[in-house]
C-alpha positions as CSV (number, residue, x, y, z in Angstrom):
1,M,-38.6,-43.5,-147.7
2,P,-37.6,-47.1,-146.8
3,N,-34.8,-47.7,-144.3
4,Q,-31.5,-48.4,-146.1
5,K,-30.4,-51.1,-143.6
6,H,-33.9,-52.5,-143.1
7,P,-35.9,-52.0,-146.4
8,H,-38.9,-53.6,-144.9
9,K,-39.2,-51.0,-142.2
10,K,-40.2,-47.3,-142.5
11,S,-38.2,-44.4,-141.1
12,L,-40.8,-43.7,-138.4
13,H,-40.9,-47.3,-137.3
14,E,-41.7,-47.6,-133.6
15,I,-39.5,-49.8,-131.6
16,D,-40.7,-51.9,-128.7
17,G,-40.6,-50.1,-125.3
18,I,-39.0,-51.3,-122.1
19,S,-40.9,-54.2,-120.6
20,Q,-42.3,-53.8,-117.1
21,P,-40.6,-55.8,-114.4
22,D,-42.3,-59.0,-113.2
23,F,-42.1,-57.9,-109.6
24,I,-42.7,-54.5,-108.1
25,N,-41.9,-53.9,-104.4
26,Q,-45.3,-52.8,-103.0
27,D,-43.8,-52.0,-99.6
28,S,-41.4,-49.5,-101.2
29,I,-44.3,-47.8,-103.0
30,Q,-46.3,-47.6,-99.8
31,N,-43.3,-46.1,-97.9
32,I,-42.9,-43.4,-100.6
33,Q,-46.6,-42.5,-100.6
34,K,-46.5,-42.4,-96.8
35,F,-43.5,-40.1,-96.9
36,R,-45.2,-37.8,-99.4
37,R,-48.2,-37.5,-97.2
38,K,-46.2,-36.8,-94.1
39,P,-46.8,-33.2,-93.0
40,L,-43.8,-30.9,-92.9
41,N,-42.6,-30.0,-89.4
42,T,-42.7,-26.2,-89.2
43,D,-40.0,-25.7,-86.5
44,A,-37.7,-28.2,-88.4
45,L,-38.2,-26.3,-91.6
46,I,-37.4,-23.0,-90.0
47,Q,-34.2,-24.3,-88.4
48,K,-33.0,-25.9,-91.6
49,L,-33.9,-22.7,-93.6
50,L,-31.9,-20.5,-91.3
51,Q,-29.0,-22.9,-91.7
52,G,-29.0,-22.3,-95.5
53,D,-30.6,-25.6,-96.5
54,I,-31.8,-25.2,-100.1
55,P,-34.4,-28.0,-100.2
56,S,-36.1,-26.5,-97.1
57,L,-36.2,-23.1,-98.9
58,S,-37.9,-24.7,-101.8
59,K,-40.4,-26.4,-99.5
60,T,-41.3,-23.2,-97.7
61,I,-41.8,-21.2,-100.9
62,T,-44.1,-24.0,-102.1
63,L,-46.0,-23.6,-98.8
64,I,-46.5,-19.8,-99.2
65,E,-47.6,-20.3,-102.8
66,S,-50.2,-22.9,-101.7
67,T,-53.9,-21.8,-101.3
68,N,-54.5,-24.5,-98.7
69,P,-55.5,-22.8,-95.4
70,K,-53.3,-25.1,-93.3
71,H,-50.3,-24.4,-95.6
72,Q,-51.0,-20.7,-95.3
73,E,-51.1,-20.8,-91.5
74,Q,-47.8,-22.7,-91.5
75,A,-46.2,-20.3,-94.0
76,H,-47.2,-17.3,-91.9
77,K,-45.4,-18.8,-88.9
78,I,-42.3,-19.4,-91.0
79,I,-42.3,-15.9,-92.4
80,Q,-42.7,-14.4,-88.9
81,S,-39.7,-16.4,-87.7
82,C,-37.6,-15.4,-90.7
83,L,-38.3,-11.7,-90.5
84,P,-35.5,-10.9,-87.9
85,H,-33.0,-12.6,-90.3
86,A,-34.2,-10.8,-93.4
87,N,-33.4,-7.4,-95.0
88,K,-29.7,-8.2,-95.3
89,S,-29.5,-8.3,-99.1
90,V,-29.8,-6.1,-102.1
91,R,-32.9,-6.6,-104.2
92,I,-32.6,-6.0,-107.9
93,G,-35.5,-6.0,-110.4
94,I,-34.7,-6.9,-114.0
95,T,-37.2,-6.3,-116.8
96,G,-37.3,-5.8,-120.6
97,V,-39.4,-6.5,-123.6
98,P,-39.7,-10.2,-124.6
99,G,-36.7,-11.3,-126.6
100,V,-34.3,-8.9,-125.0
101,G,-32.4,-11.7,-123.4
102,K,-33.4,-11.4,-119.7
103,S,-32.7,-15.0,-118.8
104,T,-29.3,-15.0,-120.6
105,F,-28.4,-11.8,-118.9
106,I,-29.5,-13.0,-115.5
107,E,-27.4,-16.1,-115.9
108,A,-24.3,-14.2,-117.0
109,F,-24.9,-11.6,-114.2
110,G,-25.5,-14.4,-111.6
111,M,-22.4,-16.3,-112.6
112,Y,-20.3,-13.1,-112.2
113,L,-21.8,-12.3,-108.8
114,T,-21.1,-15.8,-107.5
115,S,-17.5,-15.6,-108.8
116,I,-16.9,-12.6,-106.5
117,G,-18.4,-14.3,-103.5
118,K,-22.1,-13.4,-103.6
119,K,-24.9,-15.8,-102.9
120,V,-27.6,-15.2,-105.6
121,A,-31.3,-16.1,-105.5
122,V,-33.3,-15.6,-108.7
123,L,-37.1,-15.3,-108.5
124,A,-38.3,-15.6,-112.0
125,I,-42.0,-14.8,-112.8
126,D,-43.3,-16.9,-115.6
127,P,-46.5,-15.7,-117.4
128,S,-49.6,-17.9,-116.9
129,S,-51.9,-18.7,-119.7
130,S,-55.2,-16.8,-119.4
131,I,-56.9,-19.9,-120.9
132,S,-55.2,-23.0,-119.5
133,R,-53.8,-21.2,-116.3
134,G,-50.6,-23.1,-117.0
135,S,-47.0,-21.9,-117.1
136,I,-43.9,-23.3,-118.8
137,L,-41.5,-22.4,-115.8
138,G,-38.5,-22.8,-118.1
139,D,-36.0,-20.5,-116.5
140,K,-34.0,-23.4,-114.9
141,T,-33.7,-24.9,-118.4
142,R,-32.5,-21.6,-119.9
143,M,-30.0,-20.9,-117.1
144,E,-28.0,-24.1,-117.5
145,D,-24.8,-22.9,-115.8
146,L,-26.3,-20.9,-113.0
147,V,-28.7,-23.7,-112.0
148,K,-25.7,-25.9,-111.2
149,N,-23.9,-23.3,-109.2
150,E,-23.9,-24.1,-105.5
151,N,-24.1,-20.4,-104.5
152,A,-27.2,-19.8,-106.6
153,F,-30.9,-20.6,-106.3
154,I,-33.4,-20.3,-109.1
155,R,-37.1,-20.4,-108.4
156,P,-39.5,-19.9,-111.3
157,S,-43.1,-19.1,-110.2
158,A,-46.3,-18.9,-112.2
159,S,-47.7,-15.4,-112.3
160,G,-51.3,-16.7,-112.0
161,E,-53.9,-14.0,-112.0
162,S,-52.0,-11.6,-109.8
163,L,-51.4,-8.0,-110.9
164,G,-49.4,-7.6,-114.0
165,G,-48.0,-11.1,-113.9
166,V,-46.1,-10.7,-110.6
167,S,-46.5,-13.8,-108.4
168,R,-48.7,-13.0,-105.4
169,K,-46.1,-14.4,-103.0
170,T,-42.9,-13.0,-104.4
171,R,-42.6,-10.5,-101.6
172,E,-42.6,-13.3,-99.0
173,S,-40.2,-15.4,-101.1
174,I,-37.7,-12.5,-100.9
175,I,-37.8,-12.7,-97.1
176,L,-37.3,-16.5,-97.1
177,C,-34.3,-16.2,-99.5
178,E,-32.7,-13.5,-97.3
179,A,-33.2,-15.6,-94.2
180,C,-31.6,-18.6,-96.0
181,G,-28.4,-16.5,-96.5
182,F,-28.7,-15.1,-100.0
183,D,-27.3,-11.6,-100.1
184,T,-28.3,-10.7,-103.7
185,I,-31.9,-11.2,-104.9
186,L,-32.7,-10.9,-108.6
187,I,-36.4,-10.6,-109.6
188,E,-37.1,-11.2,-113.3
189,T,-40.5,-9.9,-114.6
190,V,-42.4,-11.2,-117.5
191,G,-41.7,-7.9,-119.3
192,V,-45.3,-7.0,-120.1
193,G,-48.2,-5.3,-118.4
194,Q,-48.0,-3.7,-115.0
195,S,-45.6,-6.3,-113.5
196,E,-42.8,-3.7,-113.6
197,T,-44.7,-1.4,-111.2
198,A,-45.1,-4.2,-108.7
199,V,-41.5,-5.4,-108.9
200,H,-40.3,-1.8,-108.6
201,S,-42.2,-1.6,-105.3
202,M,-40.3,-4.5,-103.8
203,T,-36.7,-3.9,-105.1
204,D,-33.9,-1.5,-104.3
205,F,-32.6,-1.2,-107.9
206,F,-34.6,-1.4,-111.1
207,L,-32.7,-2.4,-114.2
208,L,-34.2,-2.1,-117.7
209,L,-32.7,-4.3,-120.5
210,N,-33.1,-2.8,-123.9
211,L,-32.4,-3.8,-127.5
212,A,-30.5,-2.0,-130.2
213,G,-32.8,-1.0,-133.1
214,A,-36.0,-1.2,-131.1
215,G,-38.3,1.0,-133.2
216,D,-40.4,4.0,-132.2
217,E,-43.4,1.8,-131.9
218,L,-42.0,0.5,-128.6
219,Q,-41.3,4.0,-127.1
220,G,-44.8,4.4,-125.7
221,I,-44.5,1.1,-123.9
222,K,-41.0,1.8,-122.6
223,R,-41.6,5.4,-121.4
224,G,-43.3,4.5,-118.2
225,I,-40.7,1.8,-117.5
226,M,-37.8,4.2,-118.3
227,E,-39.1,6.6,-115.7
228,M,-38.7,3.9,-113.1
229,A,-35.4,2.6,-114.3
230,D,-32.2,3.2,-112.3
231,A,-30.1,2.0,-115.2
232,I,-30.6,0.9,-118.8
233,V,-28.5,-1.9,-120.3
234,I,-28.4,-2.2,-124.1
235,N,-28.0,-6.0,-124.4
236,K,-26.6,-7.9,-127.4
237,A,-24.0,-5.3,-127.9
238,D,-21.6,-7.4,-129.9
239,G,-20.4,-8.2,-133.4
240,D,-22.2,-6.5,-136.3
241,N,-24.7,-5.1,-133.8
242,M,-22.2,-2.9,-131.9
243,D,-22.8,0.2,-134.0
244,R,-26.6,0.0,-133.5
245,A,-26.0,-0.6,-129.8
246,R,-24.0,2.6,-129.5
247,N,-26.7,4.5,-131.3
248,A,-29.3,3.0,-129.0
249,K,-27.2,4.1,-126.0
250,L,-27.2,7.7,-127.3
251,D,-31.0,7.6,-127.8
252,A,-31.6,6.2,-124.3
253,N,-29.4,8.9,-122.8
254,R,-31.3,11.6,-124.6
255,G,-34.6,10.1,-123.3
256,L,-33.3,10.0,-119.7
257,Q,-32.5,13.7,-119.8
258,L,-36.3,14.5,-120.1
259,F,-37.1,13.0,-116.7
260,P,-36.8,14.9,-113.4
261,M,-34.2,14.1,-110.8
262,K,-35.1,11.0,-108.8
263,E,-35.9,11.2,-105.1
264,S,-32.8,9.0,-104.5
265,Q,-30.6,11.7,-106.0
266,W,-29.3,9.1,-108.4
267,K,-28.8,9.9,-112.1
268,P,-29.6,6.8,-114.2
269,R,-27.0,5.7,-116.7
270,V,-26.9,3.6,-119.9
271,L,-24.4,0.8,-120.3
272,L,-23.6,-1.7,-123.1
273,A,-23.4,-5.4,-122.5
274,S,-23.4,-8.7,-124.2
275,A,-24.9,-11.4,-122.0
276,Y,-24.1,-14.1,-124.6
277,Y,-20.4,-13.2,-124.6
278,R,-20.5,-12.1,-121.0
279,T,-19.0,-8.7,-121.7
280,G,-19.9,-5.5,-119.8
281,I,-21.3,-7.5,-116.8
282,A,-18.7,-6.3,-114.3
283,E,-19.4,-2.7,-115.3
284,V,-23.1,-3.3,-114.6
285,W,-22.3,-4.5,-111.1
286,Q,-19.9,-1.6,-110.4
287,L,-22.7,0.8,-111.4
288,L,-25.1,-0.9,-108.9
289,E,-22.5,-0.7,-106.1
290,N,-22.2,3.0,-106.8
291,Y,-26.0,3.3,-106.5
292,F,-26.1,1.4,-103.2
293,S,-23.3,3.4,-101.8
294,L,-25.0,6.7,-102.6
295,T,-28.5,5.7,-101.4
296,K,-27.2,4.2,-98.1
297,E,-25.2,7.3,-97.5
298,N,-28.1,9.7,-98.1
299,G,-30.6,7.6,-96.3
300,Y,-32.8,6.8,-99.3
301,F,-32.1,3.1,-99.2
302,E,-33.7,2.6,-95.8
303,T,-36.5,5.1,-96.4
304,N,-37.4,3.3,-99.6
305,R,-37.5,-0.1,-97.8
306,N,-39.8,1.3,-95.1
307,N,-42.1,2.8,-97.7
308,Q,-42.3,-0.5,-99.5
309,N,-43.2,-2.3,-96.3
310,A,-46.1,0.2,-95.9
311,Y,-47.2,-0.3,-99.5
312,W,-47.3,-4.1,-99.2
313,L,-49.2,-3.8,-96.0
314,K,-52.0,-2.0,-97.9
315,E,-51.7,-4.3,-100.9
316,T,-52.1,-7.4,-98.6
317,I,-55.2,-5.8,-97.0
318,N,-56.7,-5.1,-100.4
319,E,-56.0,-8.6,-101.6
320,Q,-57.5,-10.2,-98.5
321,L,-60.6,-8.0,-98.6
322,L,-61.1,-9.0,-102.3
323,L,-60.6,-12.7,-101.4
324,N,-63.1,-12.5,-98.5
325,F,-65.7,-10.8,-100.8
326,Y,-65.7,-13.4,-103.5
327,E,-65.4,-16.4,-101.1
328,N,-68.6,-15.3,-99.2
329,N,-71.4,-17.7,-100.2
330,V,-74.2,-15.1,-100.0
331,I,-72.2,-12.8,-102.2
332,A,-71.4,-15.6,-104.7
333,E,-75.2,-16.3,-105.1
334,A,-76.1,-12.6,-105.4
335,L,-73.2,-12.0,-107.9
336,S,-74.5,-14.7,-110.2
337,Q,-77.9,-13.0,-110.2
338,E,-76.5,-9.6,-110.8
339,E,-74.3,-10.8,-113.6
340,K,-77.4,-12.2,-115.4
341,A,-79.2,-8.8,-114.9
342,V,-76.2,-6.9,-116.3
343,Q,-75.9,-9.3,-119.3
344,N,-79.6,-8.9,-120.1
345,N,-79.2,-5.1,-119.9
346,E,-81.7,-5.0,-117.0
347,K,-79.2,-3.1,-114.8
348,S,-76.0,-1.2,-115.3
349,P,-72.7,-2.7,-114.1
350,F,-72.2,0.2,-111.7
351,A,-75.6,-0.1,-110.1
352,A,-75.1,-3.9,-109.7
353,A,-71.7,-3.4,-108.1
354,N,-73.0,-0.9,-105.6
355,E,-75.8,-3.2,-104.6
356,L,-73.3,-6.1,-104.1
357,L,-71.0,-3.8,-102.0
358,D,-74.0,-2.7,-99.9
359,L,-74.9,-6.3,-99.3
360,Y,-71.4,-7.2,-98.3
361,E,-71.3,-4.2,-95.9
362,R,-74.5,-5.5,-94.2
363,I,-73.0,-9.0,-94.0
364,V,-69.9,-7.7,-92.3
365,K,-71.9,-5.6,-89.8
366,S,-74.0,-8.6,-88.8
367,M,-71.0,-10.7,-87.9
């Protein structure tokens, strides 16, 4: 349709862009490029990190997420230096099916925690595309209020190809956040796959967000997660949805009765909340405080932390062995040949795998 003010122009008329300046300061550009290439001083990073410097925290997390061997060596030194200053927080895993409102809840929860004097770090795991390997990393966009809070830190990380969508370096990121002075760590999972199991193994409290009116078709998915949950929050309990939320609370309570007593001696509860209207948030935190009080008193809190450390020791060994296997040049060449044999039905996958493992064992012995 023609433009009313300018009949000769169409509605989608493209205006001229901003013209480039006649002169660009090449010295400034070179200085910026030189600064970007300048290696990060490890000792300086550690010192600033321990002083609570947020940009240094972001830089160190970037280092531990890097696959560059030099960066990994630097990250290892930083983590070792931070360990004596870690373990002074509570770690809370938050999960739920897509669309349950995890980001909205975390923002409301984080804003409440900062209002009572807590320093909150949010480690949000964004799912990576299995095709493009890319991630949106949009949690900072969704948490508009929390991202501007000086007592909060939000770090979205791509899940990559790690188990169930949990970032491979989330465990180390927790240590860095604690050393930086954050006393409450919130870890958001992608809400699908086996990520919940991994997050459960690195947190003190596991919170499941649920929706009112979620049909029976989801029960099979949620059952395994419900067994791990220390509390269930029925989100979006507001307005016309309140009656359905109350019914969902009753259903969840009945489901929890079927599970045996937890090792922590804690009996999971179901609460109602509306992250959008920020109601029920204080009650959720009070419930968590009751849990921490009980588990610290009966010794489970510390025992669980120790068991988690042992678990991640073995996980790290498994991961490194896997990495060493696939990065070996001899194995890479043999693997290519075995794959062709398997694809041509000349050999079973199991026989090919055993031959490759035998080959790797011989390589290791010859070193």
